[in-house]
C-alpha positions as CSV (number, residue, x, y, z in Angstrom):
1,N,-28.6,-13.7,18.2
2,R,-26.9,-14.1,14.8
3,D,-23.7,-15.4,16.3
4,F,-25.5,-18.6,17.4
5,C,-26.7,-21.5,15.4
6,S,-29.3,-24.1,16.5
7,E,-27.2,-26.7,14.6
8,K,-24.4,-26.5,17.1
9,N,-24.0,-27.5,20.8
10,Y,-22.6,-24.9,23.2
11,I,-21.0,-24.7,26.7
12,L,-21.9,-21.4,28.5
13,G,-19.4,-20.6,31.4
14,F,-21.4,-18.6,33.9
15,H,-19.6,-16.3,36.2
16,P,-19.5,-15.4,39.0
17,H,-21.3,-18.2,41.0
18,G,-22.5,-16.0,43.6
19,V,-24.2,-17.4,46.7
20,L,-27.1,-19.0,45.0
21,V,-26.5,-18.8,41.4
22,A,-29.7,-16.6,41.0
23,G,-28.9,-15.2,37.6
24,A,-28.3,-18.6,36.0
25,F,-31.4,-20.2,37.4
26,T,-33.6,-17.2,36.4
27,N,-32.1,-16.8,32.8
28,F,-31.6,-20.4,31.9
29,C,-34.2,-22.4,33.7
30,T,-37.3,-20.3,34.0
31,Y,-36.7,-18.6,30.7
32,A,-38.5,-15.5,32.5
33,T,-36.0,-13.1,30.6
34,G,-36.6,-14.3,27.2
35,F,-33.8,-16.8,26.4
36,R,-36.0,-18.7,23.9
37,Q,-36.6,-15.6,22.0
38,L,-33.1,-14.3,22.1
39,F,-31.6,-17.8,21.2
40,P,-34.2,-19.6,19.1
41,G,-33.6,-23.3,18.4
42,L,-31.4,-23.7,21.7
43,T,-32.5,-25.4,24.9
44,S,-30.4,-24.5,27.9
45,Y,-29.5,-27.0,30.7
46,L,-28.0,-25.7,33.9
47,L,-25.6,-28.1,35.7
48,M,-26.0,-28.6,39.4
49,L,-24.2,-30.7,42.1
50,P,-25.3,-34.3,42.0
51,L,-25.8,-34.4,45.7
52,W,-29.0,-32.3,45.3
53,F,-30.6,-34.9,43.0
54,R,-30.7,-37.3,46.0
55,A,-33.1,-35.2,48.1
56,P,-36.8,-36.4,47.7
57,F,-39.2,-33.8,46.2
58,F,-36.6,-31.2,45.7
59,R,-35.0,-33.5,43.1
60,D,-38.2,-33.5,41.2
61,Y,-38.4,-29.7,41.4
62,I,-35.1,-28.9,40.2
63,M,-35.6,-31.7,37.4
64,W,-38.7,-29.9,36.3
65,A,-36.9,-26.7,36.2
66,G,-34.4,-28.1,33.6
67,L,-31.5,-28.6,36.0
68,V,-29.3,-31.6,35.4
69,P,-26.4,-33.3,37.3
70,S,-23.0,-31.7,36.9
71,D,-21.1,-34.9,35.9
72,K,-19.4,-35.6,32.8
73,E,-21.6,-38.4,31.7
74,T,-24.7,-35.9,31.7
75,A,-22.8,-33.2,30.0
76,S,-21.4,-35.6,27.4
77,Y,-24.9,-36.8,26.6
78,L,-26.1,-33.5,25.9
79,L,-23.1,-32.3,23.9
80,C,-23.0,-35.3,21.5
81,R,-26.5,-34.6,20.4
82,R,-26.6,-34.8,16.5
83,G,-28.0,-31.7,15.0
84,G,-27.1,-29.6,18.0
85,G,-29.4,-27.2,19.8
86,N,-28.2,-27.8,23.2
87,A,-26.7,-25.1,25.5
88,V,-25.0,-26.5,28.6
89,V,-24.6,-23.9,31.3
90,I,-21.9,-24.4,33.9
91,A,-21.0,-22.2,37.0
92,V,-17.3,-22.9,36.3
93,G,-16.3,-21.5,39.7
94,G,-18.5,-24.0,41.5
95,A,-19.2,-24.3,45.2
96,P,-15.8,-23.0,46.2
97,E,-16.4,-19.6,44.4
98,A,-19.5,-18.9,46.5
99,L,-17.2,-18.4,49.5
100,D,-15.8,-15.3,47.7
101,A,-19.2,-13.9,46.8
102,H,-19.1,-10.6,48.6
103,P,-20.7,-7.3,47.5
104,G,-18.2,-5.2,45.4
105,T,-15.9,-8.2,44.6
106,Y,-15.0,-9.7,41.2
107,N,-13.2,-12.9,42.0
108,V,-13.5,-15.5,39.4
109,L,-12.2,-19.0,40.2
110,L,-10.9,-19.9,36.7
111,A,-7.3,-19.8,36.5
112,N,-6.9,-23.6,36.9
113,K,-10.3,-24.6,35.8
114,K,-9.8,-26.4,32.5
115,G,-12.3,-29.4,32.5
116,F,-15.1,-27.5,30.8
117,V,-12.6,-26.4,28.1
118,K,-11.5,-30.1,27.4
119,L,-15.1,-31.3,27.3
120,A,-15.7,-28.5,24.7
121,M,-12.8,-29.7,22.6
122,E,-13.7,-33.5,22.9
123,Y,-17.3,-32.7,21.4
124,G,-16.5,-29.6,19.2
125,A,-18.9,-27.6,21.3
126,H,-18.6,-23.8,21.2
127,L,-17.6,-21.9,24.2
128,V,-19.4,-19.0,25.4
129,P,-18.3,-16.6,28.3
130,V,-21.2,-15.2,30.4
131,F,-20.9,-12.7,33.1
132,S,-23.7,-11.9,35.6
133,F,-23.4,-8.3,37.0
134,G,-25.0,-7.8,40.4
135,E,-24.8,-11.6,41.2
136,N,-22.6,-10.8,44.3
137,E,-24.7,-7.9,45.4
138,V,-28.1,-9.6,46.4
139,F,-26.6,-11.1,49.7
140,D,-24.1,-10.0,52.3
141,Q,-21.7,-12.7,53.6
142,V,-19.8,-12.9,56.9
143,E,-16.2,-11.9,56.2
144,N,-14.2,-15.0,55.5
145,P,-10.8,-14.2,54.2
146,R,-8.4,-16.9,53.1
147,G,-6.4,-18.1,56.1
148,T,-8.9,-17.3,58.6
149,W,-10.4,-20.2,60.9
150,L,-13.8,-19.6,59.4
151,R,-12.6,-20.0,55.9
152,W,-10.6,-23.1,56.8
153,I,-13.8,-24.7,58.3
154,Q,-15.9,-23.8,55.3
155,E,-13.2,-25.3,52.9
156,R,-12.9,-28.5,54.9
157,L,-16.6,-29.0,54.9
158,Q,-16.8,-28.2,51.1
159,A,-14.1,-30.8,50.6
160,I,-16.0,-33.6,52.6
161,M,-19.6,-32.8,51.4
162,G,-19.1,-31.3,48.0
163,I,-21.1,-28.2,48.9
164,S,-20.0,-24.9,50.3
165,L,-21.7,-23.2,53.2
166,P,-21.3,-19.4,52.9
167,L,-22.8,-17.7,55.9
168,F,-25.1,-15.2,54.1
169,H,-27.9,-12.8,55.1
170,A,-29.8,-9.9,53.6
171,R,-33.4,-8.6,54.3
172,G,-36.6,-10.0,55.8
173,I,-40.0,-10.2,54.2
174,F,-41.3,-7.1,56.0
175,Q,-38.2,-5.3,57.1
176,Y,-34.9,-4.6,55.5
177,S,-32.5,-5.0,58.3
178,F,-31.9,-8.8,58.4
179,G,-33.2,-12.0,56.8
180,L,-32.5,-14.5,54.2
181,M,-34.4,-12.8,51.3
182,P,-32.2,-11.3,48.7
183,Y,-31.7,-7.5,48.5
184,R,-33.9,-5.8,45.9
185,K,-30.9,-5.2,43.6
186,P,-30.8,-6.0,39.8
187,I,-29.0,-8.9,38.3
188,T,-28.0,-8.4,34.6
189,T,-26.5,-11.3,32.7
190,V,-24.4,-10.6,29.7
191,V,-23.9,-13.2,27.0
192,G,-20.7,-13.0,25.1
193,R,-19.8,-14.1,21.5
194,P,-19.3,-17.9,20.9
195,I,-15.6,-19.1,20.8
196,R,-15.4,-21.5,17.9
197,V,-14.0,-24.9,18.9
198,E,-13.1,-27.5,16.5
199,K,-13.5,-31.2,17.6
200,N,-10.4,-32.8,19.0
201,E,-10.8,-35.9,21.0
202,K,-7.4,-36.0,22.2
203,P,-6.2,-32.3,22.7
204,T,-2.5,-31.7,23.7
205,V,-1.7,-29.7,26.8
206,E,-0.7,-26.9,24.6
207,D,-4.0,-26.9,22.8
208,L,-5.9,-27.0,26.1
209,D,-3.9,-24.1,27.6
210,A,-4.2,-21.9,24.4
211,L,-8.1,-22.3,24.3
212,H,-8.4,-21.7,28.1
213,Q,-6.3,-18.6,27.8
214,L,-8.5,-17.5,24.9
215,Y,-11.7,-18.0,27.0
216,M,-10.1,-16.0,29.9
217,D,-9.4,-13.2,27.6
218,E,-12.8,-13.1,26.0
219,L,-14.5,-13.2,29.4
220,S,-12.3,-10.2,30.7
221,S,-13.0,-8.4,27.4
222,L,-16.8,-8.9,28.0
223,F,-16.5,-7.6,31.5
224,E,-14.5,-4.6,30.5
225,E,-16.9,-3.8,27.6
226,H,-20.1,-3.7,29.9
227,K,-18.9,-2.8,33.3
228,S,-19.5,0.9,32.9
229,N,-23.3,0.1,32.2
230,Y,-23.8,-1.6,35.5
231,G,-22.0,0.8,38.1
232,V,-18.6,-1.0,38.1
233,D,-15.6,1.4,38.6
234,K,-13.3,1.9,35.5
235,D,-10.4,0.8,37.6
236,T,-12.0,-2.5,38.7
237,H,-11.0,-5.5,36.8
238,L,-11.8,-9.3,37.1
239,N,-9.4,-11.1,39.5
240,F,-8.7,-14.6,38.2
241,V,-7.9,-16.9,41.2
């Protein structure tokens, strides 16, 4: 991709989170879809909640797969690398966005998410919007609209534990009526053009807001440009929450 340079570091904002962030893991951890060929010279690192790195054996598996803790210290270490070549992938909506991962919905928890933008400015890392079509289609989730008792319980547990607990289901191994295996539906991840970011270790509120708005505009444009290719109705737009 000619828009990317192996001498720079990047922050890739992945949207939407979905139930299990399947698109992000497949594309940026397994390299099964050709990331290294499409973006030569870049090494991707997917950020994951630090809680999972405390689990024996599972911790070793996710580290082997290239996942790193989603704390500022880890991201800063990767972004301050001289010579560039690191692509830090952040599921910006995080665990709370998983609770909105219903088929046919396009809710993006981004309106007040500015930490990753500030991080990009502090290290001069270019921002890249990424949208994964089909991410919300591979699982069904029990209806949990905001304001219901189920959503209240889920949000309380998320606030206490740091992880969300969506009640999801899909198909079984040998039958298609019920189970925890994902539906056989495609996930297509589209990577947008990098947004150039100049290093600014102490950005003002105005600078931060302007770059955040630009990022949202670029993400929306990316969605609008490609949605017709992946079965999304022309009247459907991203809903920034």
